[in-house]
C-alpha positions in Angstrom: 10.7 -7.8 23.4 7.7 -9.5 21.7 6.2 -7.6 18.7 3.9 -8.4 15.9 4.8 -8.2 12.2 2.9 -8.7 9.0 3.5 -11.8 6.8 2.0 -12.1 3.4 1.5 -15.6 2.0 1.2 -15.9 -1.8 -0.6 -18.5 -4.0 0.4 -20.1 -7.3 -2.1 -21.8 -9.5 0.7 -24.0 -11.0 2.4 -25.8 -8.1 5.5 -26.3 -10.1 5.9 -22.5 -10.4 5.8 -22.1 -6.6 9.2 -21.1 -5.1 10.6 -22.7 -2.0 9.5 -19.7 0.1 6.0 -18.5 -0.6 5.7 -15.6 1.9 7.3 -12.3 2.7 7.6 -10.4 6.0 6.8 -6.7 5.8 9.8 -5.2 7.7 9.6 -1.5 6.9 7.2 1.2 5.8 8.6 4.4 4.2 12.1 3.4 5.4 11.1 2.9 9.0 10.7 -0.4 10.9 7.1 -1.7 10.8 6.0 -3.6 13.9 3.2 -3.5 16.4 3.1 -3.9 20.2 -0.3 -5.7 20.1 -1.8 -8.2 17.6 -4.9 -6.0 17.4 -2.9 -3.0 16.3 -1.3 -5.2 13.6 -4.8 -6.4 12.5 -6.0 -2.8 12.4 -3.1 -1.8 10.1 -3.8 -4.8 7.8 -7.5 -3.8 7.6 -6.6 -0.1 6.8 -3.9 -1.0 4.3 -5.2 -4.2 2.7 -4.9 -3.1 -1.0 -1.3 -1.8 -0.4 -0.3 -5.0 1.3 -1.7 -7.1 -1.5 0.2 -5.0 -4.0 3.4 -5.4 -2.0 3.0 -9.1 -2.0 2.3 -9.2 -5.8 5.3 -7.0 -6.4 7.6 -9.2 -4.3 6.4 -12.4 -6.0 5.3 -11.2 -9.5 4.8 -14.9 -10.7 2.2 -15.6 -8.1 -1.5 -15.6 -9.0 -2.9 -14.1 -5.8 -2.4 -13.3 -2.1 -3.4 -16.4 -0.2 -3.4 -14.9 3.3 -2.1 -12.1 5.4 -1.0 -12.8 9.0 0.1 -10.9 12.1 2.8 -13.1 13.6 4.8 -12.6 16.8 8.5 -12.1 16.7 11.2 -11.5 19.3 13.3 -8.4 18.8 16.1 -7.1 21.0 
Protein backbone atom coordinates (compact mmCIF):
# COMPACT_ATOMS: atom_id res chain seq x y z
CA UNK A 1 0.00 0.00 0.00
CA UNK A 2 1.32 3.45 -0.93
CA UNK A 3 1.16 6.11 1.80
CA UNK A 4 2.77 9.49 2.36
CA UNK A 5 5.11 10.34 5.21
CA UNK A 6 6.79 13.55 6.33
CA UNK A 7 10.53 14.06 5.80
CA UNK A 8 12.33 17.03 7.36
CA UNK A 9 15.59 18.16 5.70
CA UNK A 10 17.94 20.22 7.84
CA UNK A 11 20.54 22.86 6.91
CA UNK A 12 24.02 23.52 8.29
CA UNK A 13 25.82 26.82 7.73
CA UNK A 14 29.15 25.04 8.07
CA UNK A 15 29.31 22.26 5.46
CA UNK A 16 31.99 20.43 7.45
CA UNK A 17 29.51 20.07 10.36
CA UNK A 18 26.84 18.46 8.17
CA UNK A 19 26.36 14.76 8.97
CA UNK A 20 26.12 12.07 6.31
CA UNK A 21 22.31 12.03 6.64
CA UNK A 22 20.67 15.44 6.80
CA UNK A 23 17.01 14.47 7.10
CA UNK A 24 14.64 12.63 9.39
CA UNK A 25 11.41 10.83 8.56
CA UNK A 26 8.57 11.45 10.99
CA UNK A 27 7.29 7.96 11.72
CA UNK A 28 5.05 8.44 14.76
CA UNK A 29 2.95 10.99 16.61
CA UNK A 30 2.07 10.35 20.25
CA UNK A 31 3.27 6.75 19.90
CA UNK A 32 1.05 5.98 16.89
CA UNK A 33 2.18 5.56 13.27
CA UNK A 34 1.97 8.80 11.30
CA UNK A 35 1.20 8.39 7.61
CA UNK A 36 -1.36 9.73 5.17
CA UNK A 37 -3.42 8.14 2.39
CA UNK A 38 -3.09 11.20 0.14
CA UNK A 39 -0.37 13.72 -0.46
CA UNK A 40 -2.85 16.52 0.17
CA UNK A 41 -3.68 15.15 3.64
CA UNK A 42 0.05 15.11 4.37
CA UNK A 43 0.42 18.72 3.16
CA UNK A 44 -2.51 19.75 5.35
CA UNK A 45 -0.88 18.16 8.40
CA UNK A 46 2.40 19.95 7.65
CA UNK A 47 0.59 23.30 7.30
CA UNK A 48 -1.29 22.78 10.59
CA UNK A 49 1.79 21.61 12.53
CA UNK A 50 4.66 23.52 10.93
CA UNK A 51 6.18 24.89 14.15
CA UNK A 52 6.06 21.50 15.88
CA UNK A 53 7.67 19.81 12.86
CA UNK A 54 10.45 22.41 12.77
CA UNK A 55 11.04 21.87 16.50
CA UNK A 56 11.17 18.09 15.93
CA UNK A 57 13.80 18.52 13.22
CA UNK A 58 15.90 20.85 15.39
CA UNK A 59 15.65 18.43 18.34
CA UNK A 60 16.73 15.49 16.15
CA UNK A 61 19.66 17.46 14.69
CA UNK A 62 20.60 20.03 17.36
CA UNK A 63 23.80 21.03 15.53
CA UNK A 64 21.84 22.22 12.48
CA UNK A 65 21.17 25.89 11.86
CA UNK A 66 17.68 25.63 10.41
CA UNK A 67 15.07 23.50 8.70
CA UNK A 68 15.86 23.52 4.98
CA UNK A 69 12.61 21.94 3.75
CA UNK A 70 9.76 19.65 4.68
CA UNK A 71 8.45 17.11 2.18
CA UNK A 72 5.59 14.64 1.88
CA UNK A 73 7.13 11.58 0.28
CA UNK A 74 5.53 8.37 -0.88
CA UNK A 75 6.43 5.10 0.80
CA UNK A 76 5.29 1.53 0.32
CA UNK A 77 4.11 -0.24 3.45
CA UNK A 78 2.79 -3.75 3.84
